[in-house]
All heavy atoms as TSV, in Angstrom:
chain	resi	resn	atom	element	x	y	z
A	1	MET	N	N	-49.107	-41.497	23.227
A	1	MET	CA	C	-48.688	-41.213	21.868
A	1	MET	C	C	-47.619	-40.117	21.853
A	1	MET	O	O	-46.644	-40.228	21.135
A	1	MET	CB	C	-49.913	-40.796	21.042
A	1	MET	CG	C	-49.622	-40.622	19.594
A	1	MET	SD	S	-49.302	-42.200	18.832
A	1	MET	CE	C	-49.727	-41.851	17.188
A	2	SER	N	N	-47.817	-39.094	22.649
A	2	SER	CA	C	-46.866	-37.992	22.717
A	2	SER	C	C	-45.500	-38.479	23.197
A	2	SER	O	O	-44.465	-38.023	22.706
A	2	SER	CB	C	-47.389	-36.910	23.657
A	2	SER	OG	O	-46.435	-35.891	23.783
A	3	LYS	N	N	-45.498	-39.404	24.139
A	3	LYS	CA	C	-44.255	-39.963	24.655
A	3	LYS	C	C	-43.499	-40.711	23.553
A	3	LYS	O	O	-42.284	-40.599	23.426
A	3	LYS	CB	C	-44.576	-40.909	25.808
A	3	LYS	CG	C	-43.450	-41.202	26.728
A	3	LYS	CD	C	-43.953	-42.040	27.892
A	3	LYS	CE	C	-42.959	-42.000	29.014
A	3	LYS	NZ	N	-43.380	-42.795	30.154
A	4	LYS	N	N	-44.247	-41.454	22.742
A	4	LYS	CA	C	-43.662	-42.206	21.625
A	4	LYS	C	C	-43.065	-41.239	20.592
A	4	LYS	O	O	-41.970	-41.458	20.087
A	4	LYS	CB	C	-44.738	-43.092	20.989
A	4	LYS	CG	C	-44.276	-43.899	19.820
A	4	LYS	CD	C	-43.449	-45.063	20.257
A	4	LYS	CE	C	-43.201	-45.978	19.066
A	4	LYS	NZ	N	-42.333	-47.064	19.397
A	5	ILE	N	N	-43.783	-40.180	20.288
A	5	ILE	CA	C	-43.306	-39.187	19.319
A	5	ILE	C	C	-42.032	-38.523	19.827
A	5	ILE	O	O	-41.066	-38.352	19.081
A	5	ILE	CB	C	-44.400	-38.140	19.013
A	5	ILE	CG1	C	-45.532	-38.805	18.229
A	5	ILE	CG2	C	-43.830	-36.962	18.236
A	5	ILE	CD1	C	-46.748	-37.945	18.042
A	6	ASN	N	N	-42.024	-38.169	21.108
A	6	ASN	CA	C	-40.825	-37.549	21.686
A	6	ASN	C	C	-39.640	-38.504	21.636
A	6	ASN	O	O	-38.510	-38.099	21.355
A	6	ASN	CB	C	-41.088	-37.105	23.121
A	6	ASN	CG	C	-41.936	-35.865	23.191
A	6	ASN	OD1	O	-42.006	-35.092	22.243
A	6	ASN	ND2	N	-42.605	-35.660	24.311
A	7	SER	N	N	-39.906	-39.779	21.901
A	7	SER	CA	C	-38.850	-40.781	21.876
A	7	SER	C	C	-38.282	-40.921	20.463
A	7	SER	O	O	-37.060	-40.986	20.271
A	7	SER	CB	C	-39.394	-42.125	22.360
A	7	SER	OG	O	-38.413	-43.121	22.245
A	8	LEU	N	N	-39.157	-40.979	19.471
A	8	LEU	CA	C	-38.709	-41.080	18.088
A	8	LEU	C	C	-37.941	-39.831	17.666
A	8	LEU	O	O	-36.940	-39.921	16.952
A	8	LEU	CB	C	-39.901	-41.307	17.155
A	8	LEU	CG	C	-40.550	-42.684	17.222
A	8	LEU	CD1	C	-41.819	-42.718	16.389
A	8	LEU	CD2	C	-39.581	-43.766	16.783
A	9	ASN	N	N	-38.417	-38.677	18.104
A	9	ASN	CA	C	-37.727	-37.424	17.788
A	9	ASN	C	C	-36.330	-37.416	18.405
A	9	ASN	O	O	-35.369	-37.013	17.748
A	9	ASN	CB	C	-38.552	-36.238	18.285
A	9	ASN	CG	C	-37.967	-34.922	17.801
A	9	ASN	OD1	O	-37.608	-34.790	16.649
A	9	ASN	ND2	N	-37.875	-33.956	18.710
A	10	ASP	N	N	-36.212	-37.854	19.638
A	10	ASP	CA	C	-34.904	-37.914	20.294
A	10	ASP	C	C	-33.972	-38.883	19.567
A	10	ASP	O	O	-32.788	-38.598	19.371
A	10	ASP	CB	C	-35.056	-38.343	21.756
A	10	ASP	CG	C	-35.705	-37.282	22.625
A	10	ASP	OD1	O	-35.785	-36.106	22.189
A	10	ASP	OD2	O	-36.147	-37.620	23.745
A	11	GLU	N	N	-34.529	-40.023	19.159
A	11	GLU	CA	C	-33.742	-41.020	18.446
A	11	GLU	C	C	-33.240	-40.452	17.118
A	11	GLU	O	O	-32.081	-40.616	16.757
A	11	GLU	CB	C	-34.599	-42.265	18.197
A	11	GLU	CG	C	-33.871	-43.415	17.568
A	11	GLU	CD	C	-34.766	-44.624	17.384
A	11	GLU	OE1	O	-35.625	-44.886	18.235
A	11	GLU	OE2	O	-34.592	-45.301	16.359
A	12	TRP	N	N	-34.124	-39.765	16.397
A	12	TRP	CA	C	-33.747	-39.166	15.121
A	12	TRP	C	C	-32.668	-38.109	15.337
A	12	TRP	O	O	-31.708	-38.031	14.577
A	12	TRP	CB	C	-34.977	-38.546	14.446
A	12	TRP	CG	C	-34.645	-37.955	13.113
A	12	TRP	CD1	C	-34.632	-38.597	11.918
A	12	TRP	CD2	C	-34.245	-36.601	12.849
A	12	TRP	NE1	N	-34.258	-37.734	10.916
A	12	TRP	CE2	C	-34.010	-36.494	11.465
A	12	TRP	CE3	C	-34.068	-35.480	13.641
A	12	TRP	CZ2	C	-33.603	-35.314	10.865
A	12	TRP	CZ3	C	-33.653	-34.309	13.040
A	12	TRP	CH2	C	-33.430	-34.238	11.668
A	13	GLU	N	N	-32.823	-37.296	16.359
A	13	GLU	CA	C	-31.853	-36.228	16.641
A	13	GLU	C	C	-30.478	-36.811	16.949
A	13	GLU	O	O	-29.462	-36.300	16.468
A	13	GLU	CB	C	-32.337	-35.367	17.811
A	13	GLU	CG	C	-31.438	-34.197	18.148
A	13	GLU	CD	C	-31.342	-33.143	17.057
A	13	GLU	OE1	O	-32.284	-33.001	16.253
A	13	GLU	OE2	O	-30.308	-32.457	16.991
A	14	GLN	N	N	-30.423	-37.886	17.717
A	14	GLN	CA	C	-29.143	-38.529	18.027
A	14	GLN	C	C	-28.494	-39.088	16.761
A	14	GLN	O	O	-27.288	-38.939	16.554
A	14	GLN	CB	C	-29.339	-39.642	19.052
A	14	GLN	CG	C	-29.660	-39.137	20.433
A	14	GLN	CD	C	-29.957	-40.262	21.408
A	14	GLN	OE1	O	-30.084	-41.414	21.022
A	14	GLN	NE2	N	-30.083	-39.924	22.681
A	15	LEU	N	N	-29.290	-39.713	15.925
A	15	LEU	CA	C	-28.780	-40.254	14.669
A	15	LEU	C	C	-28.246	-39.137	13.783
A	15	LEU	O	O	-27.144	-39.227	13.226
A	15	LEU	CB	C	-29.887	-41.027	13.943
A	15	LEU	CG	C	-29.526	-41.641	12.601
A	15	LEU	CD1	C	-28.447	-42.707	12.762
A	15	LEU	CD2	C	-30.767	-42.251	11.966
A	16	TYR	N	N	-29.017	-38.058	13.675
A	16	TYR	CA	C	-28.614	-36.910	12.861
A	16	TYR	C	C	-27.298	-36.322	13.377
A	16	TYR	O	O	-26.378	-36.076	12.596
A	16	TYR	CB	C	-29.717	-35.851	12.870
A	16	TYR	CG	C	-29.317	-34.569	12.186
A	16	TYR	CD1	C	-29.388	-34.455	10.809
A	16	TYR	CD2	C	-28.863	-33.470	12.922
A	16	TYR	CE1	C	-29.008	-33.285	10.168
A	16	TYR	CE2	C	-28.480	-32.300	12.293
A	16	TYR	CZ	C	-28.561	-32.206	10.927
A	16	TYR	OH	O	-28.175	-31.056	10.304
A	17	GLN	N	N	-27.211	-36.115	14.672
A	17	GLN	CA	C	-25.998	-35.526	15.253
A	17	GLN	C	C	-24.792	-36.426	15.035
A	17	GLN	O	O	-23.689	-35.945	14.739
A	17	GLN	CB	C	-26.198	-35.241	16.745
A	17	GLN	CG	C	-27.151	-34.105	17.039
A	17	GLN	CD	C	-26.670	-32.779	16.471
A	17	GLN	OE1	O	-25.485	-32.480	16.418
A	17	GLN	NE2	N	-27.618	-31.962	16.036
A	18	GLY	N	N	-24.992	-37.735	15.168
A	18	GLY	CA	C	-23.901	-38.680	14.951
A	18	GLY	C	C	-23.406	-38.640	13.516
A	18	GLY	O	O	-22.196	-38.620	13.258
A	19	ARG	N	N	-24.336	-38.625	12.574
A	19	ARG	CA	C	-23.950	-38.579	11.165
A	19	ARG	C	C	-23.308	-37.244	10.811
A	19	ARG	O	O	-22.376	-37.187	10.019
A	19	ARG	CB	C	-25.160	-38.836	10.273
A	19	ARG	CG	C	-25.593	-40.281	10.315
A	19	ARG	CD	C	-26.680	-40.558	9.340
A	19	ARG	NE	N	-27.006	-41.967	9.340
A	19	ARG	CZ	C	-28.006	-42.483	8.670
A	19	ARG	NH1	N	-28.785	-41.713	7.941
A	19	ARG	NH2	N	-28.249	-43.773	8.711
A	20	PHE	N	N	-23.810	-36.170	11.402
A	20	PHE	CA	C	-23.246	-34.848	11.149
A	20	PHE	C	C	-21.807	-34.786	11.644
A	20	PHE	O	O	-20.911	-34.310	10.941
A	20	PHE	CB	C	-24.107	-33.777	11.816
A	20	PHE	CG	C	-23.669	-32.376	11.518
A	20	PHE	CD1	C	-23.865	-31.828	10.264
A	20	PHE	CD2	C	-23.054	-31.606	12.492
A	20	PHE	CE1	C	-23.450	-30.531	9.976
A	20	PHE	CE2	C	-22.633	-30.321	12.217
A	20	PHE	CZ	C	-22.836	-29.780	10.957
A	21	LYS	N	N	-21.571	-35.309	12.839
A	21	LYS	CA	C	-20.217	-35.316	13.401
A	21	LYS	C	C	-19.292	-36.171	12.539
A	21	LYS	O	O	-18.150	-35.786	12.269
A	21	LYS	CB	C	-20.245	-35.855	14.833
A	21	LYS	CG	C	-18.914	-35.785	15.527
A	21	LYS	CD	C	-19.004	-36.201	16.976
A	21	LYS	CE	C	-17.655	-36.080	17.641
A	21	LYS	NZ	N	-17.703	-36.432	19.051
A	22	GLU	N	N	-19.777	-37.314	12.074
A	22	GLU	CA	C	-18.990	-38.182	11.205
A	22	GLU	C	C	-18.627	-37.462	9.906
A	22	GLU	O	O	-17.488	-37.541	9.434
A	22	GLU	CB	C	-19.782	-39.451	10.895
A	22	GLU	CG	C	-19.051	-40.461	10.047
A	22	GLU	CD	C	-19.906	-41.683	9.758
A	22	GLU	OE1	O	-20.620	-42.151	10.654
A	22	GLU	OE2	O	-19.850	-42.156	8.605
A	23	LEU	N	N	-19.574	-36.741	9.340
A	23	LEU	CA	C	-19.320	-35.993	8.115
A	23	LEU	C	C	-18.285	-34.896	8.355
A	23	LEU	O	O	-17.370	-34.710	7.537
A	23	LEU	CB	C	-20.618	-35.385	7.580
A	23	LEU	CG	C	-20.513	-34.550	6.312
A	23	LEU	CD1	C	-19.933	-35.363	5.167
A	23	LEU	CD2	C	-21.872	-33.991	5.934
A	24	GLN	N	N	-18.388	-34.211	9.465
A	24	GLN	CA	C	-17.410	-33.167	9.784
A	24	GLN	C	C	-16.005	-33.763	9.889
A	24	GLN	O	O	-15.036	-33.160	9.416
A	24	GLN	CB	C	-17.776	-32.475	11.095
A	24	GLN	CG	C	-18.949	-31.537	10.981
A	24	GLN	CD	C	-19.298	-30.905	12.311
A	24	GLN	OE1	O	-19.379	-31.586	13.335
A	24	GLN	NE2	N	-19.493	-29.597	12.296
A	25	GLN	N	N	-15.897	-34.935	10.503
A	25	GLN	CA	C	-14.598	-35.586	10.651
A	25	GLN	C	C	-14.028	-35.973	9.284
A	25	GLN	O	O	-12.841	-35.792	9.024
A	25	GLN	CB	C	-14.712	-36.818	11.547
A	25	GLN	CG	C	-14.984	-36.474	12.994
A	25	GLN	CD	C	-15.351	-37.689	13.836
A	25	GLN	OE1	O	-15.760	-38.724	13.328
A	25	GLN	NE2	N	-15.216	-37.544	15.147
A	26	LYS	N	N	-14.878	-36.502	8.402
A	26	LYS	CA	C	-14.422	-36.881	7.063
A	26	LYS	C	C	-13.972	-35.658	6.274
A	26	LYS	O	O	-12.983	-35.720	5.536
A	26	LYS	CB	C	-15.526	-37.631	6.317
A	26	LYS	CG	C	-15.739	-39.029	6.840
A	26	LYS	CD	C	-16.813	-39.752	6.063
A	26	LYS	CE	C	-16.987	-41.169	6.578
A	26	LYS	NZ	N	-17.943	-41.936	5.774
A	27	ILE	N	N	-14.685	-34.572	6.430
A	27	ILE	CA	C	-14.297	-33.334	5.751
A	27	ILE	C	C	-12.935	-32.873	6.253
A	27	ILE	O	O	-12.069	-32.482	5.461
A	27	ILE	CB	C	-15.369	-32.234	5.938
A	27	ILE	CG1	C	-16.632	-32.605	5.147
A	27	ILE	CG2	C	-14.830	-30.867	5.538
A	27	ILE	CD1	C	-17.821	-31.733	5.448
A	28	GLN	N	N	-12.727	-32.937	7.554
A	28	GLN	CA	C	-11.447	-32.523	8.129
A	28	GLN	C	C	-10.303	-33.392	7.610
A	28	GLN	O	O	-9.230	-32.889	7.281
A	28	GLN	CB	C	-11.497	-32.556	9.656
A	28	GLN	CG	C	-10.263	-31.983	10.317
A	28	GLN	CD	C	-10.010	-30.524	9.944
A	28	GLN	OE1	O	-10.927	-29.724	9.864
A	28	GLN	NE2	N	-8.754	-30.185	9.693
A	29	VAL	N	N	-10.543	-34.696	7.513
A	29	VAL	CA	C	-9.522	-35.599	6.971
A	29	VAL	C	C	-9.189	-35.197	5.535
A	29	VAL	O	O	-8.015	-35.159	5.145
A	29	VAL	CB	C	-10.002	-37.070	7.041
A	29	VAL	CG1	C	-9.119	-37.985	6.208
A	29	VAL	CG2	C	-10.055	-37.552	8.490
A	30	GLY	N	N	-10.203	-34.871	4.751
A	30	GLY	CA	C	-9.990	-34.447	3.375
A	30	GLY	C	C	-9.221	-33.144	3.275
A	30	GLY	O	O	-8.342	-32.992	2.423
A	31	ILE	N	N	-9.539	-32.211	4.142
A	31	ILE	CA	C	-8.835	-30.922	4.161
A	31	ILE	C	C	-7.357	-31.140	4.478
A	31	ILE	O	O	-6.477	-30.590	3.816
A	31	ILE	CB	C	-9.481	-29.949	5.170
A	31	ILE	CG1	C	-10.848	-29.503	4.657
A	31	ILE	CG2	C	-8.570	-28.754	5.443
A	31	ILE	CD1	C	-11.672	-28.740	5.680
A	32	GLU	N	N	-7.104	-31.963	5.483
A	32	GLU	CA	C	-5.715	-32.222	5.873
A	32	GLU	C	C	-4.950	-32.925	4.752
A	32	GLU	O	O	-3.788	-32.605	4.491
A	32	GLU	CB	C	-5.680	-33.040	7.160
A	32	GLU	CG	C	-6.161	-32.244	8.371
A	32	GLU	CD	C	-6.399	-33.089	9.609
A	32	GLU	OE1	O	-6.132	-34.316	9.578
A	32	GLU	OE2	O	-6.860	-32.526	10.627
A	33	ALA	N	N	-5.602	-33.859	4.068
A	33	ALA	CA	C	-4.954	-34.552	2.949
A	33	ALA	C	C	-4.655	-33.562	1.822
A	33	ALA	O	O	-3.565	-33.596	1.222
A	33	ALA	CB	C	-5.838	-35.689	2.445
A	34	ALA	N	N	-5.594	-32.683	1.532
A	34	ALA	CA	C	-5.389	-31.689	0.478
A	34	ALA	C	C	-4.240	-30.747	0.832
A	34	ALA	O	O	-3.433	-30.378	-0.037
A	34	ALA	CB	C	-6.675	-30.899	0.246
A	35	GLU	N	N	-4.148	-30.384	2.093
A	35	GLU	CA	C	-3.058	-29.506	2.524
A	35	GLU	C	C	-1.697	-30.178	2.353
A	35	GLU	O	O	-0.695	-29.506	2.145
A	35	GLU	CB	C	-3.267	-29.070	3.971
A	35	GLU	CG	C	-4.395	-28.067	4.126
A	35	GLU	CD	C	-4.733	-27.735	5.568
A	35	GLU	OE1	O	-4.298	-28.459	6.496
A	35	GLU	OE2	O	-5.469	-26.742	5.771
A	36	ARG	N	N	-1.678	-31.513	2.444
A	36	ARG	CA	C	-0.427	-32.255	2.235
A	36	ARG	C	C	-0.187	-32.542	0.750
A	36	ARG	O	O	0.796	-33.162	0.384
A	36	ARG	CB	C	-0.477	-33.590	2.996
A	36	ARG	CG	C	-0.463	-33.469	4.499
A	36	ARG	CD	C	-0.297	-34.820	5.171
A	36	ARG	NE	N	-1.323	-35.791	4.786
A	36	ARG	CZ	C	-2.478	-35.989	5.423
A	36	ARG	NH1	N	-2.780	-35.254	6.478
A	36	ARG	NH2	N	-3.325	-36.904	5.011
A	37	GLY	N	N	-1.119	-32.115	-0.096
A	37	GLY	CA	C	-0.978	-32.342	-1.526
A	37	GLY	C	C	-1.507	-33.688	-1.988
A	37	GLY	O	O	-1.276	-34.100	-3.113
A	38	GLU	N	N	-2.210	-34.382	-1.113
A	38	GLU	CA	C	-2.760	-35.699	-1.438
A	38	GLU	C	C	-4.158	-35.525	-2.035
A	38	GLU	O	O	-5.163	-35.679	-1.348
A	38	GLU	CB	C	-2.824	-36.569	-0.185
A	38	GLU	CG	C	-1.472	-36.820	0.449
A	38	GLU	CD	C	-1.562	-37.478	1.810
A	38	GLU	OE1	O	-2.680	-37.780	2.264
A	38	GLU	OE2	O	-0.511	-37.685	2.418
A	39	VAL	N	N	-4.194	-35.201	-3.299
A	39	VAL	CA	C	-5.470	-34.964	-3.970
A	39	VAL	C	C	-5.599	-35.891	-5.181
A	39	VAL	O	O	-4.613	-36.418	-5.682
A	39	VAL	CB	C	-5.613	-33.496	-4.411
A	39	VAL	CG1	C	-5.667	-32.573	-3.203
A	39	VAL	CG2	C	-4.480	-33.089	-5.328
A	40	LEU	N	N	-6.831	-36.074	-5.630
A	40	LEU	CA	C	-7.117	-36.902	-6.792
A	40	LEU	C	C	-7.593	-36.016	-7.931
A	40	LEU	O	O	-8.185	-34.963	-7.705
A	40	LEU	CB	C	-8.203	-37.931	-6.458
A	40	LEU	CG	C	-7.887	-38.909	-5.338
A	40	LEU	CD1	C	-9.109	-39.741	-5.008
A	40	LEU	CD2	C	-6.721	-39.797	-5.720
A	41	ASP	N	N	-7.351	-36.480	-9.138
A	41	ASP	CA	C	-7.827	-35.786	-10.320
A	41	ASP	C	C	-9.353	-35.913	-10.379
A	41	ASP	O	O	-9.894	-37.030	-10.353
A	41	ASP	CB	C	-7.183	-36.389	-11.563
A	41	ASP	CG	C	-7.661	-35.722	-12.829
A	41	ASP	OD1	O	-7.425	-34.508	-12.980
A	41	ASP	OD2	O	-8.289	-36.417	-13.641
A	42	ALA	N	N	-10.051	-34.807	-10.452
A	42	ALA	CA	C	-11.519	-34.814	-10.436
A	42	ALA	C	C	-12.091	-35.606	-11.603
A	42	ALA	O	O	-13.060	-36.353	-11.433
A	42	ALA	CB	C	-12.045	-33.386	-10.458
A	43	LYS	N	N	-11.512	-35.479	-12.763
A	43	LYS	CA	C	-12.011	-36.202	-13.935
A	43	LYS	C	C	-11.957	-37.706	-13.697
A	43	LYS	O	O	-12.903	-38.438	-13.988
A	43	LYS	CB	C	-11.204	-35.831	-15.181
A	43	LYS	CG	C	-11.718	-36.468	-16.441
A	43	LYS	CD	C	-10.934	-36.006	-17.650
A	43	LYS	CE	C	-11.465	-36.684	-18.905
A	43	LYS	NZ	N	-10.724	-36.274	-20.089
A	44	GLU	N	N	-10.851	-38.171	-13.136
A	44	GLU	CA	C	-10.689	-39.599	-12.847
A	44	GLU	C	C	-11.707	-40.064	-11.805
A	44	GLU	O	O	-12.299	-41.143	-11.934
A	44	GLU	CB	C	-9.271	-39.874	-12.345
A	44	GLU	CG	C	-8.998	-41.341	-12.090
A	44	GLU	CD	C	-7.583	-41.596	-11.590
A	44	GLU	OE1	O	-6.668	-40.832	-11.957
A	44	GLU	OE2	O	-7.411	-42.568	-10.846
A	45	VAL	N	N	-11.922	-39.265	-10.800
A	45	VAL	CA	C	-12.892	-39.616	-9.752
A	45	VAL	C	C	-14.284	-39.760	-10.351
A	45	VAL	O	O	-14.995	-40.741	-10.095
A	45	VAL	CB	C	-12.902	-38.562	-8.616
A	45	VAL	CG1	C	-14.063	-38.789	-7.663
A	45	VAL	CG2	C	-11.575	-38.584	-7.874
A	46	PHE	N	N	-14.697	-38.811	-11.175
A	46	PHE	CA	C	-16.032	-38.874	-11.773
A	46	PHE	C	C	-16.163	-40.030	-12.754
A	46	PHE	O	O	-17.219	-40.638	-12.865
A	46	PHE	CB	C	-16.409	-37.534	-12.416
A	46	PHE	CG	C	-16.862	-36.533	-11.401
A	46	PHE	CD1	C	-16.014	-35.514	-10.995
A	46	PHE	CD2	C	-18.124	-36.619	-10.825
A	46	PHE	CE1	C	-16.424	-34.593	-10.041
A	46	PHE	CE2	C	-18.540	-35.704	-9.874
A	46	PHE	CZ	C	-17.693	-34.682	-9.479
A	47	GLU	N	N	-15.070	-40.357	-13.450
A	47	GLU	CA	C	-15.100	-41.523	-14.335
A	47	GLU	C	C	-15.312	-42.804	-13.535
A	47	GLU	O	O	-16.087	-43.672	-13.932
A	47	GLU	CB	C	-13.819	-41.599	-15.162
A	47	GLU	CG	C	-13.746	-40.554	-16.258
A	47	GLU	CD	C	-12.400	-40.525	-16.972
A	47	GLU	OE1	O	-11.474	-41.285	-16.594
A	47	GLU	OE2	O	-12.261	-39.724	-17.916
A	48	ARG	N	N	-14.622	-42.915	-12.411
A	48	ARG	CA	C	-14.798	-44.094	-11.540
A	48	ARG	C	C	-16.219	-44.168	-10.997
A	48	ARG	O	O	-16.821	-45.243	-10.951
A	48	ARG	CB	C	-13.810	-44.054	-10.378
A	48	ARG	CG	C	-12.387	-44.326	-10.758
A	48	ARG	CD	C	-11.513	-44.312	-9.527
A	48	ARG	NE	N	-10.114	-44.401	-9.836
A	48	ARG	CZ	C	-9.152	-44.348	-8.936
A	48	ARG	NH1	N	-9.454	-44.210	-7.656
A	48	ARG	NH2	N	-7.894	-44.441	-9.294
A	49	LEU	N	N	-16.739	-43.032	-10.565
A	49	LEU	CA	C	-18.108	-43.016	-10.043
A	49	LEU	C	C	-19.124	-43.390	-11.116
A	49	LEU	O	O	-20.071	-44.139	-10.865
A	49	LEU	CB	C	-18.439	-41.635	-9.454
A	49	LEU	CG	C	-17.737	-41.277	-8.159
A	49	LEU	CD1	C	-18.019	-39.820	-7.801
A	49	LEU	CD2	C	-18.160	-42.199	-7.033
A	50	SER	N	N	-18.920	-42.891	-12.315
A	50	SER	CA	C	-19.815	-43.222	-13.435
A	50	SER	C	C	-19.782	-44.713	-13.732
A	50	SER	O	O	-20.814	-45.334	-13.983
A	50	SER	CB	C	-19.439	-42.433	-14.680
A	50	SER	OG	O	-19.665	-41.066	-14.484
A	51	GLU	N	N	-18.590	-45.288	-13.700
A	51	GLU	CA	C	-18.465	-46.723	-13.950
A	51	GLU	C	C	-19.166	-47.532	-12.860
A	51	GLU	O	O	-19.865	-48.510	-13.144
A	51	GLU	CB	C	-16.985	-47.124	-14.036
A	51	GLU	CG	C	-16.768	-48.595	-14.295
A	51	GLU	CD	C	-17.416	-49.112	-15.563
A	51	GLU	OE1	O	-17.540	-48.350	-16.542
A	51	GLU	OE2	O	-17.796	-50.302	-15.588
A	52	LYS	N	N	-19.005	-47.135	-11.615
A	52	LYS	CA	C	-19.699	-47.824	-10.518
A	52	LYS	C	C	-21.210	-47.743	-10.700
A	52	LYS	O	O	-21.929	-48.716	-10.464
A	52	LYS	CB	C	-19.311	-47.223	-9.161
A	52	LYS	CG	C	-17.964	-47.641	-8.667
A	52	LYS	CD	C	-17.716	-47.094	-7.271
A	52	LYS	CE	C	-16.390	-47.526	-6.728
A	52	LYS	NZ	N	-16.157	-47.029	-5.367
A	53	LEU	N	N	-21.687	-46.590	-11.101
A	53	LEU	CA	C	-23.120	-46.410	-11.327
A	53	LEU	C	C	-23.599	-47.314	-12.459
A	53	LEU	O	O	-24.647	-47.958	-12.341
A	53	LEU	CB	C	-23.431	-44.947	-11.634
A	53	LEU	CG	C	-24.892	-44.598	-11.882
A	53	LEU	CD1	C	-25.755	-44.969	-10.674
A	53	LEU	CD2	C	-25.029	-43.123	-12.197
A	54	ARG	N	N	-22.831	-47.384	-13.542
A	54	ARG	CA	C	-23.198	-48.274	-14.661
A	54	ARG	C	C	-23.270	-49.727	-14.193
A	54	ARG	O	O	-24.184	-50.461	-14.549
A	54	ARG	CB	C	-22.195	-48.144	-15.807
A	54	ARG	CG	C	-22.441	-46.974	-16.718
A	54	ARG	CD	C	-21.588	-47.044	-17.981
A	54	ARG	NE	N	-20.161	-46.831	-17.725
A	54	ARG	CZ	C	-19.587	-45.633	-17.617
A	54	ARG	NH1	N	-20.301	-44.558	-17.728
A	54	ARG	NH2	N	-18.291	-45.536	-17.396
A	55	GLN	N	N	-22.306	-50.126	-13.384
A	55	GLN	CA	C	-22.290	-51.502	-12.860
A	55	GLN	C	C	-23.505	-51.782	-11.982
A	55	GLN	O	O	-24.129	-52.842	-12.103
A	55	GLN	CB	C	-20.999	-51.761	-12.076
A	55	GLN	CG	C	-19.762	-51.837	-12.942
A	55	GLN	CD	C	-18.490	-51.964	-12.117
A	55	GLN	OE1	O	-18.524	-51.954	-10.883
A	55	GLN	NE2	N	-17.365	-52.058	-12.803
A	56	LYS	N	N	-23.840	-50.841	-11.129
A	56	LYS	CA	C	-25.006	-51.017	-10.243
A	56	LYS	C	C	-26.290	-51.131	-11.058
A	56	LYS	O	O	-27.150	-51.943	-10.757
A	56	LYS	CB	C	-25.116	-49.865	-9.240
A	56	LYS	CG	C	-24.006	-49.815	-8.227
A	56	LYS	CD	C	-24.148	-50.939	-7.238
A	56	LYS	CE	C	-23.068	-50.818	-6.167
A	56	LYS	NZ	N	-23.064	-51.934	-5.251
A	57	ARG	N	N	-26.398	-50.307	-12.077
A	57	ARG	CA	C	-27.595	-50.358	-12.934
A	57	ARG	C	C	-27.676	-51.684	-13.669
A	57	ARG	O	O	-28.751	-52.236	-13.834
A	57	ARG	CB	C	-27.601	-49.185	-13.903
A	57	ARG	CG	C	-27.923	-47.875	-13.241
A	57	ARG	CD	C	-27.961	-46.746	-14.245
A	57	ARG	NE	N	-28.417	-45.524	-13.600
A	57	ARG	CZ	C	-28.245	-44.320	-14.091
A	57	ARG	NH1	N	-27.624	-44.158	-15.247
A	57	ARG	NH2	N	-28.685	-43.268	-13.446
A	58	THR	N	N	-26.532	-52.177	-14.129
A	58	THR	CA	C	-26.512	-53.467	-14.820
A	58	THR	C	C	-26.929	-54.584	-13.871
A	58	THR	O	O	-27.738	-55.448	-14.224
A	58	THR	CB	C	-25.108	-53.753	-15.382
A	58	THR	OG1	O	-24.768	-52.716	-16.304
A	58	THR	CG2	C	-25.054	-55.094	-16.075
A	59	GLN	N	N	-26.411	-54.537	-12.644
A	59	GLN	CA	C	-26.760	-55.546	-11.645
A	59	GLN	C	C	-28.246	-55.483	-11.292
A	59	GLN	O	O	-28.862	-56.506	-11.026
A	59	GLN	CB	C	-25.930	-55.360	-10.377
A	59	GLN	CG	C	-24.462	-55.697	-10.553
A	59	GLN	CD	C	-23.625	-55.306	-9.349
A	59	GLN	OE1	O	-24.112	-54.716	-8.391
A	59	GLN	NE2	N	-22.352	-55.650	-9.393
A	60	ALA	N	N	-28.798	-54.290	-11.298
A	60	ALA	CA	C	-30.206	-54.115	-10.942
A	60	ALA	C	C	-31.134	-54.425	-12.132
A	60	ALA	O	O	-32.350	-54.418	-11.979
A	60	ALA	CB	C	-30.456	-52.700	-10.443
A	61	GLY	N	N	-30.549	-54.664	-13.309
A	61	GLY	CA	C	-31.333	-55.004	-14.473
A	61	GLY	C	C	-31.986	-53.821	-15.156
A	61	GLY	O	O	-32.973	-53.950	-15.858
A	62	GLN	N	N	-31.428	-52.645	-14.983
A	62	GLN	CA	C	-31.985	-51.443	-15.604
A	62	GLN	C	C	-31.418	-51.234	-16.974
A	62	GLN	O	O	-30.327	-51.453	-17.287
A	62	GLN	CB	C	-31.719	-50.213	-14.742
A	62	GLN	CG	C	-32.451	-50.272	-13.436
A	62	GLN	CD	C	-32.186	-49.006	-12.605
A	62	GLN	OE1	O	-31.258	-48.259	-12.854
A	62	GLN	NE2	N	-33.022	-48.787	-11.622
């Protein structure tokens, strides 16, 4: 049982580290884009996200 737990813990740690590294890379891409002046209007972004959420809720029948 202990061997199985250690294996699952190792698997989780690898997954976590991979996702963390991916997030760091995405953040860096965003920073570089912002430094070049490639930014989006926050209001527009939130409006788009709200619309996507409304669509998902409609599809889910909520």
